[in-house]
C-alpha positions, 0 to 999 in steps of 0.5 A: 500499500502506497498511501493512506488516502487519495483525493481525486481532484481536477480543476476541470470539474468545475466545468459541471455548470448548469448556468447562473442561478442554478442551485448546483454552483460550481464554486462550491467545489472550487471553495471546498478545494481552497480550503482544503488546501488552506489547511494543507490537507492536500499535502496530506493525501495524494491528489490524483486526476483521473481520466474522464470515463469513456463510453466502455465505463459510463456503459457499466450503468448507463445506456449507449443511446443516453451517453449519445444523447448527452454528447449531441445535447453538449455539442449543442445545447439549444437543441435539447428538448427534454429528452432523456431529462436533458434540457429541463429545468433541473437539468439544462444542458450546457456546452461541454456537459458531456466532457465535465460528466464524464471527467467527474465520473472518471474521478470516482471510478479511479478512487474504486481503482486505486482503493480496490487495487490496494494503492491507498486505503480511502479515496475522496471525490467531492465533486462526485456523488450524483446519485440521481441519474438514471441508466437512461436519464438525466435526474436530479442535476445529475448526468451520469451516476458516478456513484452507481459507476463506482460501485460497478467498476469494484464489482467488475475488478472482482468484489463480491459485496459492496456496501453503498451508504448514502446520507444525502437529504434526497433518495439515492434512487439512481443507485438503488435502480442500478442494482436493485436486483443485484445481491452483491450490492447493499444500498443504504439510503437515509433521506427527507421522506418521500411526501415531501421532498423529491425524487418521492422515492425511497419508502420503506417497502422499496426493498430490492428485486426478487432476486436481492430481497433486502439489498436495497434499504430506505430510512425517510425522515420526517421533515424537520429532523435534526442532529439528535435524530439524524443521528438516532436514525442513522445508528439504529440501521447502518451499523447492524446491516454493515456488520451483518452484510460484511461488505469488501468495500464501502462506497458513501455519499455525503450530500451536504443539504441535510443542513439546516441552512440548505436552501432546497430541503427541510431537515435540521442537521449540522455540520458537527453531526455531518461530521460525526456521521462521516467518521462513523463511516470511516470507522465502519470501513475499517471494522468490516471492509479492511479499511476500503472506503470511497467517500464522495460528495453529493447535493449541497446548496448552501454553498459558502456556509456548509459545503466546504466546511462539510466536504473538508472534514470528510477529506480530513478523516480520510487523510487521517488528520481529523479537524477539530470543530473548534478550528479556526477557518483560516483567514485567506480562505475567508478572503477568497469566499468574499472575493469570489461571492460577496458572501461572508465565510463562517469562522470556525469548523463547527456550528457549535453543536456537540453531537448527542442521540438516543441509542434506538436499541437502549432507549426503546422505541416510542410509538408515538415518535414520527422518527422512531416510526420511520426507523422500525418500518426500516428495520421490519422492512429488511432486518430479517433478510439479514438474520436481524431482529427489528 
């Protein structure tokens, strides 16, 4: 093993740009990388730019007719008419769309290759995590599903069990769809309830195809869930299932849009809880997957206040140099934020909260509590498939 961690980065990923006014502002990627550099974390990991994914790689998940459609829309954005989900309000076509999307996908696939081959223990691609893209269409700001492609590449390289854990506020529907009937892949998604948020999927009853029952796990959280509830739900479902499945590699998606400041959703999570879950997933990778951990970004639309801090914590954890929550944010970075956005940046790497929760197994189930109802619905739907009591 040549190193502990690798950060996948090519400045050209900031070309994934749906245009002025779109929530998916690529400045969030650039500011995250600048904050990583401000703490010297780029020197603690190997920073690697993988090549863009070619058609044969993209076809591990996507249909060729869709890849061809992305290319056409990329060459002539004005001609995109909504076919294949391209040219819509969520996914407007833009020049160079195929190239930027394939580059992001290439970083996640490269991360999977490096980890599986033992070149590094952990690899991070915070530009990735585009989990809504379907085999035959764009969806939810996502063109190519790099998360699913990373999992598919692990399988192609010989992995027999891969766990995918998605803590984005939106359901990881594209990854679930890609492996719906594949018992080699366990997909776990914690997300805001589909009654109140896109993509209106991710019900606890969605548990996998007939050849893979129990391989899809969905925990739908009530709108308004904050740190204590989010962490209670995560710890009530994820560690037991990962322990039972015993994956050979762990792929995780760390959308930062669970945050209370995020403009597109309705949870009340802080950066401190997001950091705590990243630390837990890192630990699960070591306990059950020989340390093999591919960590991806995802959603997150509070592009100054939240995303750079959340994903810098993720990189620091992977690098083995976790940042104490009370760490001051470098002044040079704060000036760079103001120069680029005219917004004031946060001053510390914490929201000032101490992540605390009541363990589900220890404190029991409250039948009148909507969060506990959600937890129990998920456990009842999938735990028996893994030999676990609900």
